[in-house]
C-alpha positions in Angstrom: -2.2 -8.7 -41.9 -1.0 -5.5 -40.3 -4.3 -5.3 -38.2 -3.1 -8.5 -36.4 0.6 -7.7 -36.1 0.4 -4.0 -35.1 -1.2 -4.7 -31.6 1.2 -7.6 -31.0 4.2 -5.4 -32.0 2.9 -2.7 -29.7 2.6 -5.2 -26.8 6.1 -6.5 -27.3 7.4 -2.9 -27.4 5.6 -2.2 -24.1 6.9 -5.3 -22.4 10.5 -4.6 -23.6 10.3 -1.0 -22.3 8.8 -2.0 -19.0 11.6 -4.5 -18.5 14.2 -1.8 -19.2 12.5 0.6 -16.8 12.5 -2.1 -14.0 16.3 -2.5 -14.4 16.6 1.3 -13.5 14.7 0.9 -10.2 16.6 1.2 -7.0 15.3 -1.7 -5.0 15.3 -1.4 -1.1 17.6 -3.6 0.9 16.2 -6.3 3.4 17.1 -4.0 6.3 15.1 -1.1 4.8 12.1 -3.2 4.1 12.2 -4.6 7.7 12.5 -1.1 9.2 9.7 0.3 7.0 7.5 -2.6 7.9 8.1 -2.0 11.6 7.2 1.7 11.2 3.9 0.6 9.5 3.1 -1.9 12.2 3.8 0.6 15.0 1.7 3.3 13.3 -1.1 0.8 12.8 -1.1 -0.2 16.4 -1.0 3.4 17.6 -3.9 4.4 15.3 -5.9 1.4 16.3 -5.4 2.1 20.0 -6.4 5.7 19.5 -9.6 4.8 17.6 -10.4 2.1 20.3 -10.1 4.7 23.0 -12.3 7.2 21.1 -14.9 4.6 20.4 -14.9 3.4 24.1 -15.2 7.0 25.3 -18.0 7.8 23.0 -19.9 4.7 23.9 -19.5 5.5 27.6 -20.8 9.0 26.9 -23.8 7.8 24.9 -24.7 5.2 27.6 -24.5 7.9 30.2 -26.7 10.3 28.3 -29.2 7.6 27.5 -29.8 6.7 31.2 
């Protein structure tokens, strides 16, 4: 019977400890989440623009060399 109850007991202990740890987490406020999201979106747009410019420049260079 212990072969069946030991894994279940271990899972219950894990779930209980995980729940206790989640209570200790300092969750961000709505304003923090909004500002971090804006930083990520701006960074994404800046990197996308940079990569587009590099790609366009290299394509122009390749087309010029191929002629």
